C-alpha atoms as one frame of an Amber mdcrd trajectory, in Angstrom:
protein
 115.640  94.176  85.765 112.374  94.506  83.868 110.439  91.249  83.543 109.014
  90.456  80.093 107.594  86.995  80.894 103.864  87.500  80.245 102.874  84.433
  82.267 104.599  85.929  85.325 103.178  89.410  84.641  99.616  88.051  84.561
  99.762  87.112  88.257  97.822  89.274  90.687  99.836  91.217  93.228  99.245
  90.913  96.969  98.597  93.922  99.232 101.556  95.701 100.780 101.695  95.258
 104.559 103.366  97.228 107.332 106.082  94.544 107.435 107.144  95.236 103.832
 110.183  97.419 103.148 108.397 100.083 101.101 111.416 102.386 100.746 113.515
  99.508  99.405 110.824  98.490  96.918 110.454 102.084  95.685 114.223 102.398
  95.192 114.250  99.127  93.236 111.462 100.463  90.992 113.377 103.714  90.350
 116.630 101.856  89.651 114.894  99.493  87.208 113.330 102.452  85.382 116.727
 104.154  85.117 118.314 101.075  83.531 115.376 100.015  81.308 115.597  99.761
  77.504 113.931 103.193  77.404 113.092 105.554  80.239 109.573 104.894  81.418
 107.134 107.017  83.360 106.094 104.308  85.795 106.627 100.768  86.994 104.583
  98.357  89.073 106.249  95.951  91.492 105.301  92.864  89.461 107.361  94.232
  86.561 110.547  93.775  88.585 109.539  90.569  90.376 107.874  92.103  93.452
 104.374  90.618  93.666 103.052  93.467  95.825 100.498  96.200  95.084 103.064
  98.973  94.757 104.056 101.243  91.880 106.213 104.268  91.246 105.494 106.888
  88.614 106.784 110.261  87.483 104.455 112.950  86.143 105.396 115.215  83.211
 106.195 117.920  85.805 108.750 115.530  87.408 106.610 114.883  90.498 106.988
 111.346  91.848 103.948 109.392  92.998 104.172 106.187  95.007 101.068 104.015
  94.808 100.647 101.577  97.699  97.527  99.397  97.644  95.703 101.726  95.214
  91.998 101.468  94.450  90.186 103.332  91.692  86.871 104.568  93.056  85.471
 106.282  89.978  86.311 106.627  86.281  85.167 109.663  84.257  85.219 110.078
  80.467  87.263 108.138  77.933  90.165 108.769  75.634  91.982 106.465  73.226
  95.734 106.933  73.070  98.790 104.921  72.154 100.773 103.567  75.075 103.781
 101.369  75.547 104.992  99.186  78.378 108.513  98.577  79.649 107.659  94.866
  79.961 106.645  94.628  76.298 109.526  96.319  74.441 108.872  98.193  71.201
 105.138  97.464  71.165 102.800 100.442  71.274  99.055  99.888  71.232  95.974
 102.093  71.298  94.164 101.733  74.624  90.957 103.314  75.902  91.331 104.724
  79.409  89.390 107.143  81.584  90.257 110.854  81.298  89.821 111.385  85.019
  89.971 109.009  87.977  89.278 109.193  91.665  91.807 106.973  93.404  92.774
 106.167  96.958  96.045 104.657  98.107  98.133 104.335 101.236 100.950 106.849
 101.626 103.301 107.747 104.424 101.232 110.862 105.171  97.633 109.857 104.468
  95.607 106.710 104.639  92.640 106.353 102.299  92.638 109.968 101.127  90.839
 110.318  97.788  92.821 111.957  94.982  91.339 113.325  91.766  93.761 112.767
  88.882  93.253 113.609  85.223  95.108 113.502  81.921  98.381 111.677  81.446
  98.998 110.825  85.143  95.517 109.233  85.288  96.429 107.054  82.286  99.708
 105.951  83.895  98.014 105.146  87.217  95.415 103.007  85.418  98.196 101.224
  83.499 100.124 100.441  86.715  97.007  99.282  88.584  96.245  96.987  85.645
  99.710  95.459  86.137  98.866  94.825  89.802  95.743  92.999  88.636  97.631
  90.868  86.087  96.339  92.845  83.091  98.645  94.034  80.303  97.976  96.920
  77.940  97.942  94.451  75.021  94.852  92.916  76.651  93.053  96.243  76.192
  93.922  97.060  72.580  91.256  99.307  71.082  90.517  98.417  67.478  89.022
 100.886  65.068  85.994  99.739  63.114  88.031  99.845  59.902  90.175  96.812
  60.798  89.014  93.893  58.648  89.437  90.205  59.405  92.181  89.869  56.764
  93.969  93.125  57.637  97.280  93.046  59.533  96.599  92.905  63.252  96.937
  96.344  64.878  98.854  94.790  67.795 101.904  94.637  65.538 102.338  90.846
  65.545 102.498  90.659  61.738  99.638  88.134  61.664  96.208  88.695  60.156
  93.673  90.159  62.553  91.412  87.060  62.324  94.270  84.754  63.414  95.637
  86.993  66.138  93.697  89.290  68.441  90.211  88.770  66.991  90.155  85.381
  68.705
């Protein structure tokens, strides 16, 4: 089940340890994605009630990536794109993210190997790591300079910008 309680989602996840059942957690993430309101491309543990630094994602080429205790070492370039979140149904926001990242994470085969990831998978990894740090994509909404104080808020709340996200 996907958790939509923002107070819960804003908690920081704890590191995965050798005692944790990683295979079980990964299967739970996959199962939750398969039964979500829309098929997603990734899920972090916190989104299904597991407060551990683990995430599962699927690339556009159908490759699966399991992130265990990931750390972003370097961010390169920026792009602003619309993204959604399975924990915030039907809400798509424009978010600035790095085009390319250098990330390390524990896997079953390597420990602390550095991976260079760019494009869409880099965006998804950043999104899932934000979840592990208690950050939601709605916290990173990128506003264009044309949004006025009295304009409708770009987050989609229906409120005026000055009474919603501006504050």
